[in-house]
Steps between C-alpha positions, in 0.01 A plus 500: 500500500416434135764545235483838326463493122543814292198615303667439164514128582192473718266655243667363188228415244412129475254521209477698178208706633705631792780635278478881504531714189590228246158403365627490141747225603279293729206497258722375215650223714160384628361481147808307384449246780129473427550443126811282555716732294799504728834598350820314584689817600392832649698818564366728775671839487433828678610718796578358840224409742211489252420126523713314243616216727162493674315444171753234405431308822123536463521372142710202612252415776188545285607283205578212742186541711291182508162677522522860375198728531279607209690828493828312454633565850681245715277333759764521774381179668620215279824313563692690230392838636583394856849384403556824308390703804741310725789530249519122463390474139731307264342657193611860553866598485622854567844614391657833593705590194676778688701244697465193275598639164768259378483238226509219757189634674308502173623150408379368834161658435471349151589157638202520737267582209537143367304351792120509493305647795413255778184692591298739287515578130789741460846569629548877527843665506500860629828684426511836675731785389569309181693793349787413738579178311830501317513484121624141515213404733250658262641301210489178700136570580386571143426148375309391809303824504401463136390135509425391857298189591121553493482491879767770556419872522762770549413836658776759479479822705713810455508873567732574205363348183750683280786288643350171381619351173259535205519124447349451846232766446385337176436169681274647774159654538580843641278661765580860594400581857424867565545718804205483738300823510489714811127444552538120480781507756299726733198267481715194576673673791164603645379139500821380669484782758143397586605136541794595724294740712690810392351850483632652179405825330448485124748786453768300683440190289505718187846627593621142553361401159670795331831425671486134393496604130259224396667213692260324736780327693664835577164643610437211740852531645444872566162426654658257748778745584270798559252287696782407739605865522148625580359197689237445231383866478594611150436872451617727222739695723680204659521323163669803346729523804604135482557503123692827537286684246388862475125530537268696274468785755868585446452541125174689548690739729772544238238570233328762717832673561581498129162642403546774761859563379616444859862407430601505865216272612566258214871471580426452870266209418777350287747542786272315743472211252878485453550499879283187520746322271321519166721533195448776248419265212225334708342840563521599134353167384212535744441860392487390134240235586304761697486749211411218261198420718402868498522504121281189473236663723459776240292271277242253627582265211844438653362415846563128446873574469513631858676249724419658838282400796133591468523718812747733326314548171282794622812678629683449171199629305489812718874569464485435125224761472721757675806439279488626139579240230793704372653502849469120534653430158785745558566352844516148353751625243720655771478184715590281202812708432593475868466120493713467188783712642483384862774237474742744338440773760783552751288685756186290487316696770549827312392325181166402659458844662548674166235274349247601768592869467444490123156347553416771755561770238324327211181696562674831437569403138140407410141608553443307819228697667540603859814299581746785486392650165155642426296440186683757288854431614540768771724347764365556849709685751676272743706569804824544305354773281366662815851510644639652180231766491565580865863571420383776264244671726578606854152496666413157643212373707665213688868535588735204540812510716806646333696176556282305255680496162309557180591261219546683171413288196592564138153578374341832400328696769124552459394823332391757758254783429656838448293670769389247763190599688548574869362249743299683765401190697736365768678170447284278726182612326636419155626157600167416662315568174406168333681466170330352194630167375670637193733728699592269786881523541693177454676365808865609499789258486667408831744765622705549815284513810363841590286630784132454416262799530286532806193401305636145457477507117779452248733794456444682168622817334250691289585807298259789457456410134392146590259629763349736245444213256345288775273787605383554143429129445310470827293804409427372148408155635261651751339722238451206262323304770245781531439517123194334351574189290515553124245299302663236283432566132673416173621858458649503851663162456653598163632832626658341807647222283662763276635676811647168620673450162640854515653428839651180365660698218625765744660225710687371189310170508494487121436127465199502733372822342519344153301197615241719674455695176366178342236451771136609507277579795142393563284594800241281668323702773502533786865413573660284226759620247606248238835527321483352148831371360562385140749224596621289790820705530307824543264329746803398711596866545140586588489232770837607642376860534160393631558586867655837409204581274256418780683734739517774234130484407391469863705805594380713210132406526492476881315167472581131472534356149566156355744443215454200269692404188397334174680393183313603186688460171464775240306379196692730266829353617370147450377591151837649415673184621274287280563716191689312228785696338529428125815518290512704179448197278205392713354851471517481119338154500219635716448790257485257206234296677288810540564627144613229247546770232808617687682177414400529132633855489831385648534218242399712200752770582772250589549661836720355767416594856798555725434421864 
């Protein structure tokens, strides 16, 4: 049985070309070797696991190689390269400053510098975690570091550059290593998985790359661990299970519940996540990342900022289209407040629940379309308002058992008509009538168990007033379907646009109404209506109301229409902005230029003009 070697060691880069994500470092070092412009001291700094020590070893091997390639890479076959590979080279010395940080350790190192290399051109001293050296050790190292022998090269590596003395920094060429990008890590993991015979989904490798936070060593360690857990079959689900992460479906489910204002369903999803052992701050952090991705999907120019698997991008685009921009921004604000106050909260579960509840009711405070509030701010009737209206009217269609309690909430009851119309049809007939989308009742919150009706549907209470409204809407919807479509003309489009603005004013949406008053309408037959805005701010309101305008025009004209927007600056406004305002003295000077006699008159009369 062959000895097992972890991937971080087995696939450690041996040449500059195999280093991942640090091209700005490797190219500089190769050019320095080629032009023989090697410095006597280098400082490699950056996060963990990005290749600092690896590049130091490759540099030490390459500058001592007896027959380097034209691209300044070590040949790997000469005696020096072979001794370096077998760890028997006398020209490379590695010192771990974390455990050898005393003055005596540095003095021993400086004593070795006096002896010339027995084989090769240079003696290379690699000091890892150099920030762990004591102040006395740093001072003992200064003179040797500043003026070493021509054959000695020092390579210092650290993850905390700010802890190194400025006198050391000034004596080194500093190379800043950066975190490896997610795509580079995914590509490297795919090549290793192919060499090891693993079957790995790209989404699973993407999660590993995200979890590693730019450190290739961490990514390779996770790859080995998950490969052992799954016997070489890396899928998205088992990767999320092993790393103990919440998958995207959980956050998509939360978002759907929030858009539907389903408080009960949202809290139940949170409860299932907490039962699996996830902490509240982990859920909130993931939810913040989820809403950030939705916000980035709103503009194609920000697509490159999305750090998600390619398989999930269509789903994110679809969900981003369903969520209004105002809802996403308000939700991010609520989540940010929850994150800031999480540590101070005594009841952390309640703190997270209140955050989700606030997001569920965000749509009621803005013009968010069909998600609980219609275009003009009329809140749709949900199951709670149905229960309150039932308490005021005795006739009901579906009766619940008397043992089921009715929860009374501190909110005003819906306004009932003074004389509700009688309902001649029996209850089963009314419930069997298909309801239009805009009057579909919202699912009620969970209540104590009650006996379900014989029909197998959910138990509901409907007052006669609600049934009358439903009957009228069904009748009006059916009659509109039978009407002939209205031809789209400029007069029709303008009149309907004015009607839309009147409804905005009636709904107390003064800000939106003011912006719509600045817009103009153009018609391009057969089905396009273009909204002309004088500025980007006004165009933003037009795009936010675009879906509501399409529904409004389609309903009123009984035909499908397309709404487009355009920014067209007003020439009169631009001319006014370019107008130069003159002072009183400048006005008099301008008058004198037009009529020089005015100045002579002023001088002859000895007049003094007061400004």
